[in-house]
C-alpha positions in Angstrom: 152.3 166.0 43.6 155.6 166.6 45.6 153.6 168.3 48.3 150.3 165.0 48.5 152.6 162.1 48.0 154.5 163.5 51.2 151.4 164.3 53.5 149.9 160.5 52.5 153.4 159.5 54.1 153.5 161.0 57.0 149.4 159.9 57.2 150.7 156.2 56.7 154.1 156.9 59.4 151.6 157.9 61.9 148.8 155.2 61.7 151.5 151.9 61.6 151.7 152.1 65.5 147.9 151.2 66.2 147.8 148.7 63.3 150.6 146.8 64.9 149.4 147.1 68.5 148.7 143.4 69.7 144.4 142.1 69.5 142.9 142.4 73.5 143.0 138.3 74.3 141.0 138.8 77.5 138.1 137.4 76.1 136.1 140.3 77.8 134.3 141.5 74.6 131.3 141.0 76.0 131.6 142.7 79.5 133.0 139.7 81.5 135.9 138.7 82.4 136.4 134.4 80.8 133.5 132.9 81.9 130.7 134.5 80.0 128.1 133.9 82.7 129.0 137.3 85.2 130.6 135.4 88.2 134.0 134.0 88.9 133.3 130.5 89.3 129.9 129.7 86.8 128.0 130.1 89.7 128.9 129.1 92.8 131.5 126.9 94.7 129.6 123.5 95.2 126.5 123.9 92.2 123.9 125.3 94.2 124.7 126.4 97.7 127.6 125.5 99.8 127.0 122.0 101.4 124.4 120.5 99.1 121.8 122.1 101.4 122.3 119.8 104.7 124.5 119.9 107.5 127.1 117.1 106.3 128.3 119.1 103.1 125.7 116.4 100.7 129.4 115.0 99.0 132.2 116.2 97.8 131.4 116.1 94.0 128.2 118.4 94.1 126.0 114.8 93.7 128.0 113.1 91.3 130.1 110.9 93.3 128.4 108.1 95.2 130.1 107.0 98.3 128.8 104.8 100.2 129.6 103.0 104.1 129.5 100.5 106.3 128.7 99.5 109.8 131.5 100.0 112.0 133.3 102.7 109.6 134.6 106.1 111.6 132.0 108.9 109.8 133.3 112.4 109.8 131.7 114.7 107.0 130.6 118.3 108.3 129.2 118.9 111.5 128.8 115.0 111.7 130.8 113.5 113.4 130.6 109.3 114.6 130.7 105.4 114.3 128.5 104.0 111.1 125.7 102.0 113.1 123.3 101.3 110.5 122.9 101.7 106.9 119.7 101.2 104.5 119.8 99.2 101.3 122.1 101.7 99.2 125.0 101.7 101.6 124.5 105.5 101.2 122.4 106.0 104.2 122.0 105.1 107.8 122.0 105.8 111.6 125.2 106.9 112.7 125.9 106.4 117.1 127.9 108.7 119.0 131.5 107.5 119.8 131.2 108.8 123.5 128.1 108.1 125.9 127.2 109.4 129.5 124.8 107.7 132.2 122.0 109.6 133.3 118.2 109.7 134.4 115.8 109.7 131.9 113.6 111.2 133.7 113.6 112.9 137.3 110.0 112.5 138.1 107.1 109.7 137.3 105.1 111.1 134.8 103.3 109.8 131.8 103.8 111.8 128.7 101.4 109.3 126.4 98.3 110.5 128.5 98.8 114.2 127.7 98.4 113.0 124.0 101.4 112.6 122.6 102.8 109.1 120.9 105.7 107.8 121.3 107.4 106.0 119.0 109.0 102.4 118.8 111.2 103.3 115.6 111.8 107.4 115.7 113.7 108.8 118.5 113.7 111.8 116.8 110.2 112.3 117.0 110.1 111.1 120.9 112.8 113.7 121.4 110.5 116.2 119.5 107.8 115.7 121.9 110.1 116.1 124.9 111.1 119.1 123.8 107.8 120.3 123.8 107.9 119.7 127.5 108.2 122.5 130.0 111.9 123.2 131.5 112.6 119.6 129.1 116.1 120.1 129.8 115.9 119.5 133.6 113.3 117.1 133.9 114.7 114.5 130.9 118.8 114.4 131.5 119.0 111.5 128.7 117.6 113.3 126.0 119.1 116.9 127.2 122.2 115.3 126.7 122.2 113.6 124.0 120.1 117.1 122.3 123.1 119.3 123.5 125.9 117.4 120.8 123.7 119.7 118.7 124.6 122.8 116.9 122.8 126.1 118.1 119.5 125.7 115.5 119.7 121.5 114.8 118.1 118.7 116.1 120.2 116.0 114.4 121.3 114.1 117.5 118.6 112.5 119.9 117.7 109.8 122.2 116.9 106.0 120.2 113.5 104.8 119.4 113.9 101.5 121.3 114.0 99.1 117.9 116.7 102.0 116.5 118.9 100.5 119.4 117.7 97.3 118.5 118.6 97.4 114.8 121.8 99.1 116.2 122.5 95.6 118.0 122.7 93.3 114.8 126.2 95.3 113.8 127.7 95.2 117.7 130.8 93.4 117.2 131.8 96.1 114.1 130.8 98.9 115.8 132.7 98.1 119.0 135.8 96.9 117.3 136.3 101.0 116.2 135.3 102.3 119.4 138.1 100.3 120.7 140.8 101.1 118.3 139.9 104.5 118.6 140.4 104.1 122.8 136.9 104.8 123.1 134.6 103.3 125.2 132.6 100.2 124.0 129.3 98.9 123.7 127.5 97.4 126.7 131.0 97.6 128.6 129.0 95.5 131.5 126.8 93.2 132.9 124.1 96.1 134.0 124.5 97.9 130.5 120.8 98.8 129.7 120.8 102.0 127.4 117.8 104.0 127.8 115.7 104.6 124.6 113.3 107.5 123.6 110.5 105.4 124.3 107.7 105.9 126.9 106.5 102.3 129.0 105.1 103.6 131.3 104.2 105.7 134.6 107.3 104.6 135.9 108.6 103.3 133.3 110.7 103.8 129.3 112.2 100.7 127.4 115.7 100.3 127.6 118.2 97.8 125.4 120.9 95.4 126.7 123.7 95.2 124.4 124.9 92.3 126.8 122.0 89.7 126.1 121.2 91.5 122.8 117.4 91.8 122.9 114.6 94.5 124.7 115.5 94.8 129.1 112.9 93.4 130.7 114.0 94.8 134.1 115.8 98.1 135.1 113.5 100.3 133.5 112.4 102.9 135.9 112.5 106.2 134.5 114.4 107.7 137.6 117.4 104.9 137.0 120.8 106.0 135.6 122.0 103.4 132.8 124.3 104.2 129.7 123.1 107.0 126.9 124.2 106.6 123.1 122.6 109.6 120.6 122.1 109.1 117.2 121.2 110.9 113.7 121.1 110.2 110.3 123.5 110.9 107.8 
């Protein structure tokens, strides 16, 4: 009996440290750290992709926060930077106008493109610019279009030369846009009487539509494609 009691006491003494060791509290009982979903933060950084699937990055809360804008506001998100020129009824989307401008020819030659099968739009400058980019040597032949397109990152075509009605819509918010441009120390729209801005809408063999912010209407003059006029780029947001 004394021999048996001694052996039982020895076994209890050896097993006691293991019985009192701290439990595993890492939460990894299923082979994962603590998320229980097989990755570090529950899928990916923004709940689907890094920037919401577009250049601007969607919105900061992955679609939960609604951000609205007003004409004349400075806009900066991702690669998009400009002045809010127009907004839709929701205030969430609209058109940006570039902060800077240039002076350029619409074209370096007189040639009517519509007879080649192109349908120039009065409202959709993005379509007009797409058609121009399909022309051979377009960057040399169409300087105003090339300047706008050069604002894009490689492989993108977000910035473009606006159609004539897009310029007219922008003119409704002319004062708000210019207030912001002046505060930024940038060139305002309609900086002089001869201020007709090129649109991307072709008018004929020799001409294209231009818009006068000074007069607030489509210009009935200064529409020769070879003339140099102010140019602003726009893009949707």
